[in-house]
A tleap script that builds the chain and sets N, CA, C and O, in Angstrom:
source leaprc.protein.ff14SB
mol = sequence {
  NMET SER PRO LEU SER TYR VAL VAL THR GLY
  GLY GLY ARG GLY VAL GLY ARG ALA VAL VAL
  GLU ARG LEU ALA ALA ASP GLY GLY THR VAL
  VAL VAL VAL GLU ARG ASP THR GLY ALA LEU
  ASP TRP LEU ALA ARG HIE PRO LEU ALA ASP
  ARG LEU HIE ALA VAL THR GLY THR PRO ALA
  THR ARG ARG SER PRO ALA GLY PRO PRO THR
  ALA PRO ARG ARG PRO ARG ARG TRP PRO ALA
  GLY SER THR THR PRO PRO SER SER ALA THR
  PRO THR CYS THR ALA ARG PRO ARG PRO ARG
  SER SER CTHR
}
set mol.1.N position { 34.014 -32.434 -45.369 }
set mol.1.CA position { 32.657 -32.032 -45.639 }
set mol.1.C position { 32.299 -30.842 -44.747 }
set mol.1.O position { 32.587 -30.852 -43.551 }
set mol.2.N position { 31.674 -29.822 -45.327 }
set mol.2.CA position { 31.331 -28.637 -44.544 }
set mol.2.C position { 30.059 -28.890 -43.732 }
set mol.2.O position { 29.166 -29.600 -44.196 }
set mol.3.N position { 29.966 -28.319 -42.527 }
set mol.3.CA position { 28.761 -28.507 -41.722 }
set mol.3.C position { 27.563 -27.827 -42.386 }
set mol.3.O position { 27.716 -26.816 -43.072 }
set mol.4.N position { 26.391 -28.380 -42.178 }
set mol.4.CA position { 25.175 -27.844 -42.768 }
set mol.4.C position { 24.420 -26.994 -41.764 }
set mol.4.O position { 24.561 -27.175 -40.554 }
set mol.5.N position { 23.617 -26.064 -42.268 }
set mol.5.CA position { 22.753 -25.234 -41.442 }
set mol.5.C position { 21.311 -25.537 -41.785 }
set mol.5.O position { 20.984 -25.812 -42.939 }
set mol.6.N position { 20.449 -25.487 -40.784 }
set mol.6.CA position { 19.046 -25.800 -40.964 }
set mol.6.C position { 18.189 -24.742 -40.278 }
set mol.6.O position { 18.630 -24.098 -39.326 }
set mol.7.N position { 16.969 -24.566 -40.763 }
set mol.7.CA position { 15.963 -23.730 -40.119 }
set mol.7.C position { 14.768 -24.630 -39.842 }
set mol.7.O position { 14.227 -25.256 -40.754 }
set mol.8.N position { 14.355 -24.693 -38.571 }
set mol.8.CA position { 13.217 -25.519 -38.178 }
set mol.8.C position { 12.159 -24.607 -37.575 }
set mol.8.O position { 12.384 -23.990 -36.533 }
set mol.9.N position { 11.005 -24.524 -38.231 }
set mol.9.CA position { 9.903 -23.743 -37.670 }
set mol.9.C position { 9.117 -24.620 -36.715 }
set mol.9.O position { 8.943 -25.817 -36.947 }
set mol.10.N position { 8.643 -24.010 -35.636 }
set mol.10.CA position { 7.917 -24.769 -34.621 }
set mol.10.C position { 8.825 -25.732 -33.881 }
set mol.10.O position { 8.390 -26.807 -33.469 }
set mol.11.N position { 10.087 -25.355 -33.710 }
set mol.11.CA position { 11.065 -26.259 -33.109 }
set mol.11.C position { 11.155 -26.200 -31.602 }
set mol.11.O position { 12.094 -26.749 -31.025 }
set mol.12.N position { 10.210 -25.552 -30.946 }
set mol.12.CA position { 10.275 -25.420 -29.502 }
set mol.12.C position { 9.814 -26.629 -28.732 }
set mol.12.O position { 10.261 -26.861 -27.608 }
set mol.13.N position { 8.925 -27.403 -29.322 }
set mol.13.CA position { 8.384 -28.566 -28.590 }
set mol.13.C position { 7.890 -29.604 -29.578 }
set mol.13.O position { 7.774 -29.348 -30.776 }
set mol.14.N position { 7.603 -30.780 -29.048 }
set mol.14.CA position { 7.030 -31.854 -29.855 }
set mol.14.C position { 7.945 -32.359 -30.956 }
set mol.14.O position { 9.150 -32.511 -30.759 }
set mol.15.N position { 7.355 -32.619 -32.123 }
set mol.15.CA position { 8.102 -33.159 -33.250 }
set mol.15.C position { 9.177 -32.173 -33.709 }
set mol.15.O position { 10.279 -32.583 -34.073 }
set mol.16.N position { 8.860 -30.871 -33.694 }
set mol.16.CA position { 9.847 -29.863 -34.096 }
set mol.16.C position { 11.090 -29.911 -33.233 }
set mol.16.O position { 12.207 -29.809 -33.741 }
set mol.17.N position { 10.905 -30.066 -31.929 }
set mol.17.CA position { 12.054 -30.156 -31.026 }
set mol.17.C position { 12.870 -31.410 -31.314 }
set mol.17.O position { 14.100 -31.365 -31.304 }
set mol.18.N position { 12.195 -32.529 -31.572 }
set mol.18.CA position { 12.910 -33.766 -31.891 }
set mol.18.C position { 13.733 -33.602 -33.164 }
set mol.18.O position { 14.851 -34.109 -33.250 }
set mol.19.N position { 13.191 -32.902 -34.144 }
set mol.19.CA position { 13.930 -32.655 -35.385 }
set mol.19.C position { 15.157 -31.795 -35.102 }
set mol.19.O position { 16.245 -32.073 -35.607 }
set mol.20.N position { 14.981 -30.752 -34.293 }
set mol.20.CA position { 16.101 -29.873 -33.934 }
set mol.20.C position { 17.208 -30.674 -33.260 }
set mol.20.O position { 18.377 -30.551 -33.627 }
set mol.21.N position { 16.847 -31.494 -32.277 }
set mol.21.CA position { 17.852 -32.263 -31.555 }
set mol.21.C position { 18.570 -33.247 -32.465 }
set mol.21.O position { 19.775 -33.451 -32.325 }
set mol.22.N position { 17.854 -33.853 -33.384 }
set mol.22.CA position { 18.466 -34.818 -34.302 }
set mol.22.C position { 19.443 -34.136 -35.255 }
set mol.22.O position { 20.545 -34.638 -35.480 }
set mol.23.N position { 19.043 -32.991 -35.816 }
set mol.23.CA position { 19.923 -32.270 -36.739 }
set mol.23.C position { 21.181 -31.778 -36.030 }
set mol.23.O position { 22.277 -31.838 -36.587 }
set mol.24.N position { 21.020 -31.294 -34.803 }
set mol.24.CA position { 22.182 -30.832 -34.039 }
set mol.24.C position { 23.101 -32.002 -33.692 }
set mol.24.O position { 24.324 -31.871 -33.746 }
set mol.25.N position { 22.516 -33.141 -33.338 }
set mol.25.CA position { 23.316 -34.322 -33.007 }
set mol.25.C position { 24.093 -34.828 -34.216 }
set mol.25.O position { 25.168 -35.411 -34.075 }
set mol.26.N position { 23.536 -34.600 -35.415 }
set mol.26.CA position { 24.220 -35.008 -36.647 }
set mol.26.C position { 25.272 -33.997 -37.090 }
set mol.26.O position { 25.891 -34.173 -38.139 }
set mol.27.N position { 25.483 -32.933 -36.300 }
set mol.27.CA position { 26.552 -31.986 -36.584 }
set mol.27.C position { 26.118 -30.689 -37.220 }
set mol.27.O position { 26.962 -29.855 -37.547 }
set mol.28.N position { 24.821 -30.493 -37.406 }
set mol.28.CA position { 24.343 -29.280 -38.064 }
set mol.28.C position { 24.156 -28.120 -37.109 }
set mol.28.O position { 24.024 -28.307 -35.899 }
set mol.29.N position { 24.145 -26.917 -37.666 }
set mol.29.CA position { 23.782 -25.714 -36.942 }
set mol.29.C position { 22.308 -25.475 -37.237 }
set mol.29.O position { 21.894 -25.508 -38.396 }
set mol.30.N position { 21.511 -25.234 -36.196 }
set mol.30.CA position { 20.063 -25.164 -36.363 }
set mol.30.C position { 19.532 -23.834 -35.850 }
set mol.30.O position { 19.810 -23.436 -34.719 }
set mol.31.N position { 18.765 -23.154 -36.691 }
set mol.31.CA position { 18.023 -21.971 -36.290 }
set mol.31.C position { 16.623 -22.457 -35.937 }
set mol.31.O position { 15.926 -23.031 -36.773 }
set mol.32.N position { 16.222 -22.226 -34.699 }
set mol.32.CA position { 14.933 -22.705 -34.198 }
set mol.32.C position { 13.961 -21.527 -34.158 }
set mol.32.O position { 14.166 -20.568 -33.414 }
set mol.33.N position { 12.901 -21.607 -34.967 }
set mol.33.CA position { 11.907 -20.538 -35.035 }
set mol.33.C position { 10.668 -20.989 -34.264 }
set mol.33.O position { 10.137 -22.075 -34.493 }
set mol.34.N position { 10.214 -20.125 -33.339 }
set mol.34.CA position { 9.071 -20.477 -32.489 }
set mol.34.C position { 8.322 -19.204 -32.121 }
set mol.34.O position { 8.936 -18.166 -31.873 }
set mol.35.N position { 6.999 -19.283 -32.086 }
set mol.35.CA position { 6.180 -18.135 -31.666 }
set mol.35.C position { 6.260 -17.908 -30.164 }
set mol.35.O position { 6.330 -16.767 -29.708 }
set mol.36.N position { 6.249 -18.988 -29.395 }
set mol.36.CA position { 6.220 -18.910 -27.939 }
set mol.36.C position { 7.638 -18.883 -27.378 }
set mol.36.O position { 8.372 -19.865 -27.494 }
set mol.37.N position { 8.018 -17.779 -26.780 }
set mol.37.CA position { 9.369 -17.637 -26.232 }
set mol.37.C position { 9.651 -18.685 -25.165 }
set mol.37.O position { 10.768 -19.197 -25.084 }
set mol.38.N position { 8.659 -19.012 -24.346 }
set mol.38.CA position { 8.839 -19.984 -23.280 }
set mol.38.C position { 9.144 -21.383 -23.786 }
set mol.38.O position { 9.741 -22.187 -23.070 }
set mol.39.N position { 8.744 -21.679 -25.006 }
set mol.39.CA position { 8.996 -23.010 -25.576 }
set mol.39.C position { 10.464 -23.209 -25.929 }
set mol.39.O position { 10.880 -24.323 -26.249 }
set mol.40.N position { 11.248 -22.140 -25.874 }
set mol.40.CA position { 12.667 -22.242 -26.238 }
set mol.40.C position { 13.594 -22.216 -25.025 }
set mol.40.O position { 14.811 -22.111 -25.181 }
set mol.41.N position { 13.037 -22.310 -23.829 }
set mol.41.CA position { 13.860 -22.284 -22.610 }
set mol.41.C position { 14.875 -23.420 -22.571 }
set mol.41.O position { 15.953 -23.261 -21.997 }
set mol.42.N position { 14.559 -24.538 -23.158 }
set mol.42.CA position { 15.438 -25.707 -23.114 }
set mol.42.C position { 16.714 -25.509 -23.932 }
set mol.42.O position { 17.699 -26.212 -23.704 }
set mol.43.N position { 16.716 -24.570 -24.877 }
set mol.43.CA position { 17.894 -24.383 -25.743 }
set mol.43.C position { 19.161 -24.048 -24.947 }
set mol.43.O position { 20.230 -24.586 -25.233 }
set mol.44.N position { 19.049 -23.181 -23.972 }
set mol.44.CA position { 20.233 -22.750 -23.209 }
set mol.44.C position { 20.853 -23.902 -22.419 }
set mol.44.O position { 22.059 -23.913 -22.173 }
set mol.45.N position { 20.031 -24.861 -22.025 }
set mol.45.CA position { 20.531 -25.992 -21.227 }
set mol.45.C position { 20.949 -27.189 -22.069 }
set mol.45.O position { 21.468 -28.168 -21.532 }
set mol.46.N position { 20.735 -27.127 -23.362 }
set mol.46.CA position { 21.042 -28.265 -24.232 }
set mol.46.C position { 22.551 -28.432 -24.372 }
set mol.46.O position { 23.267 -27.436 -24.470 }
set mol.47.N position { 23.053 -29.671 -24.383 }
set mol.47.CA position { 24.499 -29.893 -24.503 }
set mol.47.C position { 25.090 -29.330 -25.800 }
set mol.47.O position { 26.284 -29.031 -25.849 }
set mol.48.N position { 24.291 -29.185 -26.831 }
set mol.48.CA position { 24.779 -28.655 -28.105 }
set mol.48.C position { 24.301 -27.222 -28.337 }
set mol.48.O position { 24.114 -26.810 -29.482 }
set mol.49.N position { 24.105 -26.466 -27.262 }
set mol.49.CA position { 23.556 -25.115 -27.336 }
set mol.49.C position { 24.377 -24.179 -28.217 }
set mol.49.O position { 23.842 -23.207 -28.750 }
set mol.50.N position { 25.663 -24.458 -28.375 }
set mol.50.CA position { 26.495 -23.590 -29.209 }
set mol.50.C position { 26.108 -23.667 -30.692 }
set mol.50.O position { 26.490 -22.794 -31.471 }
set mol.51.N position { 25.355 -24.698 -31.089 }
set mol.51.CA position { 24.925 -24.832 -32.487 }
set mol.51.C position { 23.434 -24.570 -32.678 }
set mol.51.O position { 22.904 -24.758 -33.773 }
set mol.52.N position { 22.755 -24.133 -31.608 }
set mol.52.CA position { 21.323 -23.863 -31.670 }
set mol.52.C position { 21.080 -22.371 -31.500 }
set mol.52.O position { 21.577 -21.755 -30.558 }
set mol.53.N position { 20.316 -21.797 -32.413 }
set mol.53.CA position { 20.049 -20.359 -32.399 }
set mol.53.C position { 18.548 -20.121 -32.427 }
set mol.53.O position { 17.859 -20.596 -33.329 }
set mol.54.N position { 18.034 -19.384 -31.437 }
set mol.54.CA position { 16.595 -19.159 -31.309 }
set mol.54.C position { 16.156 -17.893 -32.025 }
set mol.54.O position { 16.842 -16.871 -31.988 }
set mol.55.N position { 15.001 -17.976 -32.678 }
set mol.55.CA position { 14.332 -16.822 -33.278 }
set mol.55.C position { 12.873 -16.926 -32.858 }
set mol.55.O position { 12.228 -17.948 -33.092 }
set mol.56.N position { 12.346 -15.859 -32.231 }
set mol.56.CA position { 10.951 -15.898 -31.800 }
set mol.56.C position { 10.134 -14.863 -32.563 }
set mol.56.O position { 10.663 -13.871 -33.064 }
set mol.57.N position { 8.844 -15.118 -32.636 }
set mol.57.CA position { 7.930 -14.202 -33.301 }
set mol.57.C position { 7.253 -14.863 -34.483 }
set mol.57.O position { 7.375 -16.069 -34.700 }
set mol.58.N position { 6.536 -14.048 -35.244 }
set mol.58.CA position { 5.831 -14.505 -36.436 }
set mol.58.C position { 6.186 -13.577 -37.587 }
set mol.58.O position { 6.758 -12.512 -37.358 }
set mol.59.N position { 5.863 -13.954 -38.814 }
set mol.59.CA position { 6.120 -13.036 -39.925 }
set mol.59.C position { 5.414 -11.696 -39.742 }
set mol.59.O position { 5.895 -10.681 -40.246 }
set mol.60.N position { 4.291 -11.667 -39.036 }
set mol.60.CA position { 3.573 -10.417 -38.817 }
set mol.60.C position { 4.337 -9.487 -37.877 }
set mol.60.O position { 4.084 -8.283 -37.881 }
set mol.61.N position { 5.259 -10.007 -37.077 }
set mol.61.CA position { 6.015 -9.166 -36.154 }
set mol.61.C position { 7.378 -8.787 -36.700 }
set mol.61.O position { 8.172 -8.159 -35.999 }
set mol.62.N position { 7.664 -9.161 -37.946 }
set mol.62.CA position { 8.958 -8.782 -38.504 }
set mol.62.C position { 9.038 -7.268 -38.632 }
set mol.62.O position { 8.018 -6.597 -38.791 }
set mol.63.N position { 10.218 -6.749 -38.565 }
set mol.63.CA position { 10.388 -5.300 -38.629 }
set mol.63.C position { 11.172 -4.919 -39.871 }
set mol.63.O position { 12.122 -5.593 -40.272 }
set mol.64.N position { 10.746 -3.827 -40.461 }
set mol.64.CA position { 11.469 -3.310 -41.611 }
set mol.64.C position { 12.596 -2.423 -41.093 }
set mol.64.O position { 12.579 -2.038 -39.924 }
set mol.65.N position { 13.577 -2.090 -41.935 }
set mol.65.CA position { 14.644 -1.202 -41.472 }
set mol.65.C position { 14.106 0.141 -40.983 }
set mol.65.O position { 14.761 0.801 -40.177 }
set mol.66.N position { 12.933 0.558 -41.449 }
set mol.66.CA position { 12.350 1.827 -41.027 }
set mol.66.C position { 11.787 1.769 -39.616 }
set mol.66.O position { 11.602 2.818 -38.998 }
set mol.67.N position { 11.509 0.593 -39.086 }
set mol.67.CA position { 11.063 0.481 -37.712 }
set mol.67.C position { 9.790 -0.297 -37.466 }
set mol.67.O position { 9.860 -1.417 -36.961 }
set mol.68.N position { 8.605 0.254 -37.805 }
set mol.68.CA position { 7.377 -0.431 -37.403 }
set mol.68.C position { 7.160 -1.740 -38.137 }
set mol.68.O position { 7.708 -1.950 -39.220 }
set mol.69.N position { 6.351 -2.633 -37.544 }
set mol.69.CA position { 6.078 -3.903 -38.230 }
set mol.69.C position { 5.484 -3.656 -39.617 }
set mol.69.O position { 4.701 -2.728 -39.819 }
set mol.70.N position { 5.865 -4.487 -40.541 }
set mol.70.CA position { 5.354 -4.349 -41.897 }
set mol.70.C position { 4.152 -5.248 -42.084 }
set mol.70.O position { 4.082 -6.334 -41.509 }
set mol.71.N position { 3.213 -4.798 -42.882 }
set mol.71.CA position { 2.017 -5.593 -43.153 }
set mol.71.C position { 2.336 -6.657 -44.194 }
set mol.71.O position { 3.159 -6.433 -45.081 }
set mol.72.N position { 1.684 -7.817 -44.087 }
set mol.72.CA position { 1.889 -8.839 -45.117 }
set mol.72.C position { 1.464 -8.297 -46.474 }
set mol.72.O position { 0.462 -7.590 -46.581 }
set mol.73.N position { 2.221 -8.625 -47.501 }
set mol.73.CA position { 1.891 -8.153 -48.842 }
set mol.73.C position { 0.833 -9.036 -49.477 }
set mol.73.O position { 0.818 -10.252 -49.286 }
set mol.74.N position { -0.046 -8.404 -50.231 }
set mol.74.CA position { -1.099 -9.095 -50.951 }
set mol.74.C position { -0.536 -9.524 -52.299 }
set mol.74.O position { 0.154 -8.735 -52.944 }
set mol.75.N position { -0.808 -10.750 -52.746 }
set mol.75.CA position { -0.335 -11.152 -54.068 }
set mol.75.C position { -0.846 -10.201 -55.143 }
set mol.75.O position { -1.948 -9.665 -55.019 }
set mol.76.N position { -0.075 -9.989 -56.180 }
set mol.76.CA position { -0.414 -9.008 -57.217 }
set mol.76.C position { -1.680 -9.341 -57.998 }
set mol.76.O position { -2.340 -8.437 -58.510 }
set mol.77.N position { -2.027 -10.613 -58.096 }
set mol.77.CA position { -3.168 -10.969 -58.927 }
set mol.77.C position { -4.506 -10.606 -58.279 }
set mol.77.O position { -5.543 -10.685 -58.938 }
set mol.78.N position { -4.503 -10.213 -57.016 }
set mol.78.CA position { -5.752 -9.835 -56.364 }
set mol.78.C position { -6.092 -8.395 -56.732 }
set mol.78.O position { -5.193 -7.572 -56.906 }
set mol.79.N position { -7.384 -8.082 -56.852 }
set mol.79.CA position { -7.782 -6.704 -57.146 }
set mol.79.C position { -7.363 -5.765 -56.015 }
set mol.79.O position { -7.317 -6.168 -54.853 }
set mol.80.N position { -7.062 -4.528 -56.354 }
set mol.80.CA position { -6.656 -3.545 -55.351 }
set mol.80.C position { -7.743 -3.383 -54.307 }
set mol.80.O position { -8.922 -3.291 -54.649 }
set mol.81.N position { -7.367 -3.349 -53.052 }
set mol.81.CA position { -8.302 -3.184 -51.958 }
set mol.81.C position { -8.984 -4.469 -51.512 }
set mol.81.O position { -9.737 -4.456 -50.539 }
set mol.82.N position { -8.738 -5.572 -52.196 }
set mol.82.CA position { -9.388 -6.831 -51.859 }
set mol.82.C position { -8.504 -7.648 -50.927 }
set mol.82.O position { -7.277 -7.602 -51.013 }
set mol.83.N position { -9.145 -8.393 -50.040 }
set mol.83.CA position { -8.393 -9.286 -49.154 }
set mol.83.C position { -8.611 -10.740 -49.527 }
set mol.83.O position { -8.085 -11.638 -48.869 }
set mol.84.N position { -9.382 -10.978 -50.576 }
set mol.84.CA position { -9.628 -12.340 -51.042 }
set mol.84.C position { -9.348 -12.421 -52.533 }
set mol.84.O position { -9.437 -11.413 -53.233 }
set mol.85.N position { -9.011 -13.600 -53.027 }
set mol.85.CA position { -8.734 -13.721 -54.459 }
set mol.85.C position { -10.006 -13.513 -55.266 }
set mol.85.O position { -11.104 -13.719 -54.751 }
set mol.86.N position { -9.871 -13.106 -56.524 }
set mol.86.CA position { -11.057 -12.946 -57.361 }
set mol.86.C position { -11.762 -14.279 -57.556 }
set mol.86.O position { -11.137 -15.335 -57.462 }
set mol.87.N position { -13.066 -14.234 -57.828 }
set mol.87.CA position { -13.831 -15.470 -57.955 }
set mol.87.C position { -13.319 -16.341 -59.089 }
set mol.87.O position { -13.468 -17.562 -59.042 }
set mol.88.N position { -12.715 -15.734 -60.111 }
set mol.88.CA position { -12.192 -16.535 -61.219 }
set mol.88.C position { -10.994 -17.372 -60.793 }
set mol.88.O position { -10.654 -18.351 -61.457 }
set mol.89.N position { -10.345 -16.992 -59.677 }
set mol.89.CA position { -9.184 -17.752 -59.200 }
set mol.89.C position { -9.596 -18.875 -58.255 }
set mol.89.O position { -8.767 -19.702 -57.875 }
set mol.90.N position { -10.874 -18.907 -57.874 }
set mol.90.CA position { -11.342 -19.938 -56.955 }
set mol.90.C position { -11.554 -21.236 -57.722 }
set mol.90.O position { -12.356 -21.268 -58.655 }
set mol.91.N position { -10.858 -22.301 -57.354 }
set mol.91.CA position { -11.010 -23.557 -58.086 }
set mol.91.C position { -12.396 -24.154 -57.870 }
set mol.91.O position { -12.977 -24.045 -56.790 }
set mol.92.N position { -12.896 -24.771 -58.894 }
set mol.92.CA position { -14.175 -25.466 -58.786 }
set mol.92.C position { -13.951 -26.926 -59.135 }
set mol.92.O position { -13.076 -27.253 -59.937 }
set mol.93.N position { -14.732 -27.793 -58.538 }
set mol.93.CA position { -14.599 -29.222 -58.779 }
set mol.93.C position { -15.778 -29.682 -59.623 }
set mol.93.O position { -16.932 -29.502 -59.236 }
set mol.94.N position { -15.493 -30.270 -60.765 }
set mol.94.CA position { -16.570 -30.751 -61.625 }
set mol.94.C position { -16.600 -32.277 -61.674 }
set mol.94.O position { -17.408 -32.857 -62.399 }
set mol.95.N position { -15.738 -32.922 -60.917 }
set mol.95.CA position { -15.690 -34.385 -60.932 }
set mol.95.C position { -16.893 -34.957 -60.199 }
set mol.95.O position { -17.334 -34.409 -59.189 }
set mol.96.N position { -17.412 -36.041 -60.705 }
set mol.96.CA position { -18.528 -36.727 -60.051 }
set mol.96.C position { -17.962 -37.810 -59.131 }
set mol.96.O position { -16.917 -38.391 -59.424 }
set mol.97.N position { -18.647 -38.082 -58.026 }
set mol.97.CA position { -18.157 -39.139 -57.139 }
set mol.97.C position { -18.194 -40.497 -57.828 }
set mol.97.O position { -19.085 -40.785 -58.627 }
set mol.98.N position { -17.222 -41.309 -57.505 }
set mol.98.CA position { -17.140 -42.640 -58.073 }
set mol.98.C position { -18.161 -43.569 -57.414 }
set mol.98.O position { -18.300 -43.547 -56.191 }
set mol.99.N position { -18.873 -44.382 -58.187 }
set mol.99.CA position { -19.823 -45.312 -57.543 }
set mol.99.C position { -19.084 -46.322 -56.699 }
set mol.99.O position { -17.986 -46.756 -57.048 }
set mol.100.N position { -19.686 -46.693 -55.592 }
set mol.100.CA position { -19.075 -47.688 -54.707 }
set mol.100.C position { -19.154 -49.060 -55.333 }
set mol.100.O position { -20.150 -49.413 -55.965 }
set mol.101.N position { -18.112 -49.823 -55.156 }
set mol.101.CA position { -18.122 -51.183 -55.682 }
set mol.101.C position { -18.876 -52.082 -54.703 }
set mol.101.O position { -18.900 -51.820 -53.500 }
set mol.102.N position { -19.472 -53.111 -55.213 }
set mol.102.CA position { -20.278 -53.996 -54.368 }
set mol.102.C position { -19.501 -55.216 -53.887 }
set mol.102.O position { -20.096 -56.239 -53.550 }
set mol.103.N position { -18.164 -55.110 -53.855 }
set mol.103.CA position { -17.350 -56.265 -53.413 }
set mol.103.C position { -17.067 -56.214 -51.955 }
set mol.103.O position { -16.400 -57.102 -51.424 }
savepdb mol mol.pdb
quit
């Protein structure tokens, strides 16, 4: 069976770190994505460090081959120049609340 690779976002601490450690212990190679560089200090000291790979930053800090950070793209269905979806795309709720039972 070939080893599996995983990507865990927020894997620097808490539940994300526990997931990273579990996947690595099960034999997987794990890419750990975290915004805070300091949260990944434990990776170098981990016994399975050879299978753990750190990536820091956010999608807003990604770089294009041309160099400067690229801006997030707006979905095509939004009007040009708008930063919010058109009002017709905003869901509306027409359901009435259910009466409470007297039991």
